[in-house]
N, C-alpha and C positions, 0 to 999 in steps of 0.2 A: 151603508150603501148610499151613494149619491145619485140622485135623479132629479133633473131640472132644477139643480142648485138647492135642493132640499134634502135633508138628512133623514133617513128612515130610523125606525126604532131599533132597540138592541136585537130583537129577535127576528128582524127582517133579514133574510139571507138571499143573496142574489141567486138567480137560476144557475149561473156558472158554479157558484159555491155548492149549491145543493147537488149538482151533478158529481162533485168531488166526494160527497158524503154518501153513506148508505141511506136507503129509504127509511123514513121514520117508523119505529115499531108501533104496533097497535097500542092505543092508549089504554091504561088500566084505571079502574075505578079506585079513587083514592080512599083510604080508610080514614076513620075519624082521627083528628090530630089532637094531641094532648100536650100542654106545656110541661116541661120537666124542670126539676129544681136546679138551681145554679150549682154546678159541681165545683169542687175545690180546684184552685190553680194547679196545673200539672207541671212538674219540673221539665224545663227545656222548652216550654212554649212561650212565645213572645206575647206581650200585652195585646189585647184585642183592639182592632181598629176598624173603621169603615163599616161595611155591611154586617160583619160578625158582631161587632160591639153593639150595634143598633139592635140586631135581632136578639142578642143575649140579654140585653137590659130591658127589653120590652115584651118578654115572654108573657103571654096571657093578658096583656094590657089593651090590645086591640088598636093601638095607635101607630102601627107600622104595616107596610105592605108585605113584609117578609112573613112567611108562614112559620108557625111554631115547629120546633123540632119534634119528630116522631119518636125519637129515642135518644138516650144519652150517647149511644154510639155515633149517631148522626151528628150530635153536637160536637163530639171530639173530632170527627172527620173534618168538619168545617173549621174548627179551631186550629187543627193541625195545618190545614191548607192556608189559613190566614197567617200562621207563623212562618211558613215557607215563603209565602208571598212577600212578607215584610223583609225577608232575607234575600230575595232574588234580584232586586234592583229594577225590574221592569213592571212592577205593580204600581199603578198610578192612583189607587184609592178611588174616591168619589168623583172621578172625572166624567164630565158629561159626554154624550156621544158626539156632539158637535165639536167640542174641543179636542177629543181624541182623534177624530177624523182630520181635523186641521193639522194636528201634530204629525200625522202619517202622510199627509198629502204630498210632501216633497221627498219622502223616503223611497227606497227601492221596493219593488214588488216582493212581498213575503215578510216585510217588517211588521211586527205585531207588538201589542202591549196587552196587559191584563188590567182590568179596572172593575170597580163595583158596578153592578147592573142596577138600573132603575126600574126594571120590569118586575111585575108582581111574581112572587114565589121564585125568585131567582137571585142568587148572591153575586155571581160574577159574569163578566162578558169578556170576550176576546175581540179587540179591534185590530184589523189587519189590512194592509195595503194590497189590494188585488190588482190585476191588470186593468180592470175597469174603474178602479178608484178605491178609496177606503170603504170598508164595510164592517159591521159588528155582528158577532155571532154569540148567542146566549149559551152559557154553560149550564146545563141542567144538572140537578143533583136529586137522586131518588134512590131510596133503599141503600144508602151508603155508597152509591156509584155515581161517577161523573161522566157526562157525555156531551158532545156538541149538539146543539139543536139541529135535527135532521139526520143524525147518525145513530146507528144501532150499536156501535162499538162503545163499551163502557169500561171505566177504570176505577179502581178503588182509591186512587190518588190523583189530584188535579195535575200534578207535575208529571205523572206517568202519561196522562193524556197529552200534555204538551210535548213530551219526548216522542210520543208516537207520531204526532203530526209533523214534528221537526225531521224525523227520520223517514217519513213516508216518501216514496218515489214521486208522488204528486207535488210535493214541496209547497203545500199551502202556507205553512209557517216556515220561515227561513232564519230571520234574525230578530231577537227581541230589541225593542226600543227602550234602552235603559235611561233612567233619569241622570245618571252619571256615566258619560261615554267611556271614560278611562276606568277600567276595573282594577281594584287592588291586587297586588301580586299574590297575596295569600289565597284569594278567590280563584285566580288562574291556576295556582298550584293544586288546589283542592279539586278543581274540575279535571285536571290532568290525571291526578291519582285515581279519581272515580272512574275515568275512562280506561285507565290501565288495569285496575284490579276488579272493577265492577262493584256496585253498591252492596251486594250480598257478601262480599269478602273483606269489607273494610275492617271488621273486627279482628281479622286474622293478621293484619299488618303489625309488625313489631314496633309499635309507637307508644309513647306514654299516653295515659288516659285523657289528658287535656287535648292532645292533637287528635285522638280518635273521636272524641266528642265533637270537635270542630268539623271533622270529615263527615260525621253522621248528621250534623245539623242541616246540611243541604247536599244529599247524596245523588245529585242529578247532573247530567252533562249538558247544561243549558247556560 
């Protein structure tokens, strides 16, 4: 959010943005957090980068603002989100809020990107060009669910959250700002196949295993 030429923090949401989202749910008392052992690498997951790599390598060391994972399931949820982000093309990693807003300033309303958040207890943030200018919204993660700061709607996958707001009649998110503006043909074909058959039916398509794995590696219409 830009006000008097100063950029607000990740979790500062404009009044207009908050009206687009549901009221925040009542806060819940957090349980005691325990670091978990580093799990073995899982097949199909990309190497960890940015916020996830930092949190994973500093579990229990006390030298990062990221909270420790509450469970191994939470760890794998974030690792999966990180792998999908690495494949999506509009994840900008540890981009500062100022630089993110500068990149969005000349873009159409609804253009957005995903980046690492610098806020405490938060992995990711969405920076988006609103009618009033660029703003950033924190993506909360709690009990295996993702939600935008200020919204009650939760999702078990970060990209299901993005799809929801892309398909919403309110059109808060419209077009991702990709680092490479021209997408490879194979990605466009994958998106078209996912849109035609639906991600739940990709395994039923009569294709060889290599192509099926490629379709399942990013089964979203973004």
